[in-house]
Phi, psi and omega in degrees: 000142177281130182249351185209141165233161179237124176246117180047049178070013175252121181281136177232124175281126184251147178262329177226145182211129172227141180226137175204171174259135177230113184054039178080003181248145179289138177224129175234143178238125182229158167230140179208154180270143176229125177273165178300329179289331182268348191304310184302310182297322179293317179297317179300317179299311184294330178294344176297327173080322179242142189217153160274112184259130176227138175239092188304323185290338179248347184082003180289136176211134178198164171271131184217166176230161178286125175263325181209147182207138174206163177220150182278345183232133182268342181230084178273009174283344177282127183302141176087001180276149173227127178247152174257119179262136174245132187220131174245125180245134180239135179299143177259130176293138178276000000 
């Protein structure tokens, strides 16, 4: 099982990971936990929208964009909260 992905040199520990090809392009779907302390940095990273995606455990690397994104908690500014983020990344054709 994949435990980590790297988006623009930021490591993210993942709880769920799926990888497939869609129309010849790599697509990964992940879920990961974000604490209220990590929320700001995570949000800033995700707002970039486009990423150098690396999956060290499989050797996969590609340029990708967010295709889908959701979170289980709407207010992670409250101390002690933990949200589950779901993120789908799709490879961008060069």
